[in-house]
N, C-alpha and C positions, 0 to 999 in steps of 0.2 A: 374727323370721325374718332371716336373712342375706342379702345381695346374692348374686344368681345372674346370670351373663352373659345367658342367653337371655331371661330376663324384663325385665331392665334394657334390652337392645338394642331389643326390640320396642316397648317403652313409648317409647323415645327416638326411634325411627323415627316413631311416631304424633305425637308432639309436633312434629317437624320439618314434618309435613304441616301442622298447625294453624298454625304459624308461617309457612309458606309462604303459606297462604291469607291470613293477617293482612297479610302484606307486599303480597300483591296487591291486597288490598282498599284498603290504604293509597293506591296508585297511583290509585284510583278515587275517593277521597274528597277532594273540593275544596271543599266548603262545609259549612255546620252542617246543611242538609237532607240532605245525603249521609251525614253522620256519625250523625245521629239516625234518619232513615228510609230511608236509601239512596236517596234521590230517588224514593220510591214506585215502584220497578221491580221488586219481587219477583214471581216467577212462581208459579203454584199449588202445585206440588211442593215448592219451598223454604219458601214460606209454611207449609204444612201440617206439614212435618217440623220446621221451626223452631219453630212453636208447641207442638208436642208435646214436643220436647226441652227448650225453655226452661220449660215447665210442669212436667214430671216431675222433673228433676234428679236429686241424690243420693237424695232421698226414695224414689224408684222402686227404686233398687238397694239402699239401705241401710235407710231408714226403714220402708217397708212390708214388705219380707221379715222385718225385724227384729220388727216388730209381730206378724206372722203367726207367726214361730218362737217368740215369747214367749207369746202369747195364744191362738193357733189361727186357724181359718178365719174366725171371727166377724169379725175385723177386716177382711175382705174388703168389708165394706159401705161402708167408705171408698171403695174403688174403683168401686162401684156408684153412689154419689153423685156421684162425679167425672165418670163417663161420662153420666150424665143432664145434669148441670150443663154439661159441655163440649158436649155436642149442642145444648142450647138456647142456648148463647153463640154457637155457630157459625150457628145458625138464624135468630135474632132480633137479634143484635148486631152481627155482624161486617159486613154490608153497609151497614145504616144508619150504623154509625160511621165506615166508610170514606167514604162519601159526605159525611156531615155534617162531618167533620173537614177534608174538603178544600174544602168549599164555605164553611166557617166560616173565611174567611181564611187557608186552607192551614194550619191547626194543626199543629204538630210534636209538641206533648206534650199530656198530658191537662190539667194547669193551663191550657195555652194554648187548648185546645178548650173548657174550661169558661168561661173569660174571653169567648171569642168567641161560644159558642153562646148566652149570656144577655146578650151586650153590656154586660158589667159595666165601667163606668169608674172603679170605686174601686180596682179591682185587690185587693182583699180576698180574693175567690175563689181567684184565682191563688195568692195568698202561702199561704192554708189549705191548699190542695191540695198545693202543692208542699212544705209542712212534713209533711204527712201522709206523702206519698211517701218523703222522707228518713228519717223516724222508722221506719216499718215496713220499708223495705228495708235499713236497717243491720242488723236483726235477720234478715231473709231471707238477706242476703248472708253473715252470720255462720253461719247454718246450713249453707251450702254449703262454707264454709271449714272448719268441723268435720268434714263429711263427707270433704273433701279430706284433711285430717290423718290421719283415722281411715284412709283408703286407703293413703297413704305410711308411716304408722306400721307397719300391719299387713304391707304387701307388701315394704317395704325394711328393716325393723328400725330405723327412725328414731325419736328421741324425738318426743313429741307436739308440742312447741314448734318443733322443727326442721321436722318435717313440715308444721306450720302455715304456716310461713314460706316454705317451697318452693312449696307449693300456691298461695298467694296471689301470689307474684311471677309464676309461670308463667301464670296467669289474667289478672293485670292487664297483662302485657305485651302480649299481642296485642289485648286489647280497647282498650288505650291508643292503639295505631297504626291499628287497622283499622276501628274504630267498627261501624255497624250492618251493613255487608255482611259484614265479617269474622265478626261474630257469628251473622248469619243463615246464611252458607255453612258454617261449622263446625258450627252446629247441626244442619243437614241430614245431614252425615256423622255426627254424634254420635247422631242418632236411629237411623240405620241400624245402627250398631255395637250400640246398646242393644237393639235388636229382636234382632239375632242372639244376643247373649249370653243374652238371657232366654228364648230358644226352646232354645238348645242344653243349658245347664246343667241345668235339671230334666228335660229328656228323657233325658239320660245317666243321672241317678240311677235315674228310674222304671224305665228299661229294666234297669238293673243289679239292681234289687230284685226285679223280675218283673212288672211292669206296675202300672197304676193301681190295680187292686183289691188288689194286695199291699202299696202304700203306705198305702192306707186301713185295711188290717186292721192293719198295724203301728202307725199312728197310734192306733188304738182301744186295742191293747195298751199303747202308752207312755202316752198320756193320752186317754181317751175324748172329753174336753170339746174336744180340738184338732180334731176332725174334725165338731164341730157347728156349724152356722150360727148358732145363737143360744144357745150356751154362755154362762152368766153375763152375758147381755146384757139390761139392763133397758130399759124404754121410753126413758129419758132417754139411755142409751147408744146405742140404736139411731138415735134421732132425730140424735143428735150426730154419728154417723158419716155418715149419709146427707146431712146439712146441708153436708158439705164442698163439695157441688156448687154451693152458693150463691156460694162465693168467686170462681167463674170471671169473673163479669161486672164484677168489681173489680180484676182483676190488671193493673197498668200494663204489664208486659212482654209479656203476652199480647195485650192490646188494641193495643199497638204494631205487632204483626204485621198485624192487620186494617188499620190505617191505611196500612201501608206497601205492600200488595199493589198491582200494577200497574193492575189493573182490578177494579171489583166484580164483574164477571161471573166472574171467575175463582176467586171464593170457593166456588161450589157443588163444583167438582172438588177444591178445596183441603180442604173440609170432608169429603168422602168419603175421601180420603187419610188425613187426620188421625184421624178417627174409627176407622177401620179399624186404623191403628198403635196407637192409644191402647188399644183392646180387647184387641189381641194382647199387648202389653207388660204390661198389668195382670194378665192371665191368667198370663203367665210370672211375674210378680212374685210373686203370691200363691203360685203352685206352687213357687217357689225356697224360701220360708218353710216351706212344708209338708214338702217333701222334706228340708229341713234338719233338721227334727225327728227324722226317721227316720235320716238319715245320721250325725248327731252325737249320737244316743241315749246311747252309752256315755261320751262325754266332752263334756258340754254346754258351749257357748261362754260365756265370761265376759261377753262383750259380744254381745248379740243382733243389733245392727246390723251385725255383721262376717260374718253367716252367708253372704251371697253372695260375699264375697271368699274366705272360708274353704273354700267349695264349689270354686269355681273353681280354687284352688290346690291342692286335694286331688284333683281329678278329672282335670286336664289337665297335659300336659307344660309345661315352662316357657315354651316359644314361644308356645303357645295361651293359657296363663295371661297372659302379656304382653299379648296383644291384649285379652283379658277385663279386665284391669286398666285398659288404655287405655279401654274401653268405660265402666268405672266412673266414671274421671276425666272422660270425655265427659259423662256424666249431670251431673256436679258442675259442670263447666264451663259447660255449655249454659244453666243458669240464673243463675248468678253473673255471666256476662259480660252477660246481658241486663239484670240488676238493676243492674249498675254503669253501664251505658249509659243507662238510664232515669233514674238518680240524677244522672249527670253532665250530662244534657241539662236537667234541672230547674234545676240551679245555673247552667248557661251561659245558656239561653233564658228561664228564668222569675225568675231573680234578676239576674244579671250584665247582661244586656242590657236587661231592662226598668227596673231601678232604679239601676244603677251606671254602664253606658256604652251609652246608647241608641244611639250612633253607632259601635259597635264594628264592626271589619271581620270578614268571614267568617274570615280567618286567625286573628284575635285570639279569637274565640268558638270555634274549633276548639281553641286552645291551652287556654283555659278549661276546655272540656270534658274534655280529656285529663288536665289537673292535678286536676280533680273526681274523676275516676275513682281517682285515687291516694289522695285525702283520704278518700273514702267507704270504700275498701278497708281504710285504716288504723283507723278507727272500728270496721268489722266485726271486724277482726283482734283488737281489744281485747276485744270481747264474745265471740269464739270461743276466746280464751286460756284459758277457764274449761274444765278438762279434762272436767268432769262435765257439760258441756252435750250435750243429745241433739238430734239432727237433727230428729226428728219433733215435739218440743216447740217448737223455735225457728220451724220451718216453719208449725205450726198456729196459732201466735200472730201471725205476719206475715200468713198467709193469711186469717185472721179478721179483722185490721185493714184489709186492702184490701177485703175482700169487704163488710164492714160500712160502711165510710166511703164507697168509690167506687162500689160495685155499684148501690145504689138510685139514685144521682146519675146514673150512666151509663144505666140502664134508663129511668128517667122523663124524661131529657133528650131521649131519642130518640122517646119515645112520649106525652109529656105535654105538648101545645101550650103551655099557660098556665103551665108551671113557670118560677119566677123565680130570679134569682141569689141571692135572700135564702134562699129554701127550700132551695137547693143548699148554702149554707153551713150552715145549721141541720142538715140531714140529715146532712153530712159530719162536722160535730163530735159530733153525738150518736152516730153509729156509731162513730166513733173512741173517744170517751170511754167508751162502754158496753163495749167490747172490753178497754180498758185496766183498768177498775174490775171487771168481771165476771171477768176472768182471775185476779184477786188474792183472790177468794171461793171458799170450798169448802163442799160439804155441800148436800143436797137439791137444789133447783132449780138452784143454782150449779153443780152438776156438769154442766149443760148446756153444750155448746160455745158459746163466746161470740158466734160468728157468728150464732146464731139470734137471740138478742135484740137484738143490734147492728142485724142487716138489718131486722128487723121495725119497731124504733123509728126508725130512719132513715126507712124507707119511709112509716111513718105520719106522721112530721113533714113530710115532703115533700108529700104528698097533701093533709094538712089545711092547710097553709100557702099552698099553690098554689091550693085553693078559695076561702079566706078573703081572699087578697091575689094575685089572678091577675095574670100578665104583661100590662102596659099598653103597653109599648114597640112601637110600630109596626114598627120595624127588626127587632126579634127575632121577631115573628110572621110578618112577611114572609118572613124567612129560613127559618123552620121550614115554611112552606106550600111555598117553593121547593123545599126538599129532600124534602118528602113528594111532589111532582110528579115529580121525578127518580127517587125510588124506586118510583113507580107504573108507570114504564117497564120491562117485563120484561128 
């Protein structure tokens, strides 16, 4: 595709808005606390939309519609699993984590929280959790960069390598300067753009074809299996799709939003907004993949993950297509910026301040965080440079990694009084190692999504060790009891 002025102009205006918000956030970022968690001042609406946008990313507009376009509606079970997992995450994890992270010495990062929660003087738990974050976030960030490159390549006729570089520079720029506030504010706008785009595009196609019944009839004619909820779906496959919901309790970029909300009481409203948004956009994403099967029946797409981009540019005039292109970039940006921010905070807060310069000033820590954003982006760029990388594959690996290594530790740290630092370390390592090993095996039981064995084995290890060697530190037990007293107050 060649450049066209309306598409480019609309897209450019959107980028100016993003960088304006980044500059405004820069003026309000004066400390590491501001840069990492925005001073814990997020309101419920921004928290809700930011959680949704940073969660869904390019997977929502590229990966999921592409999977539906390729395999049919049976892939929607991923969405069902995610809705269930997200709801339970909001209901059972959000408020306890917000309270506990604040009471545990005002913990700013997950490694910081783990160390303070278990009063771990060895610093081993902090190091292990920080390394896990850096490992899986590099792959997660790479998935976003691949999605961004596909967008620029398809929309503006750029080569993959040039598109990849431009997308990386744009995302790194405003994250570098604005920190958490820039990320949260832009995420809220991006969530609204994503919502509008996923409602409008499938509705236009459905209306043009003659309604929902007409779309379903054509799907039956093109490929009967594409309209079946269980077509070619084995029990292992079904469990694997639903199991995506397990990952929510371990995603650092989502949990950071819970930790940053201004008041635990605001989380009820935030949950309602976030879940409503999530259900609507998932329906829109699945619908986009299905109408894409009908729309491109005569000329199938070479890359299934471009179905939403191709639809928007076929249905709308260049001005509207520019807005939708911006919405796709929004989805991509909204997760990458969060991942870069969490990774940079790990380097500055959990490595640099703790092991290298304990007396570092806030200004110095801010500089280290910003430089870390660039370093992580470069490493992710190297992985994303592989043209054959697929968004959904990279996301699923990182999602399983965090869900298995951090998920059980987070859940049991909030609800198991006598859990110890040692059990957290073992559980975290077992979860991460299981994902790495399982993902490289194929056939039979190994076709099961690696998050299932990773999550279960890590949980088993934590419970068994905590029962055999329960926490004895009085300060840790008293801290847990104090937090439970606070949570008991409505």
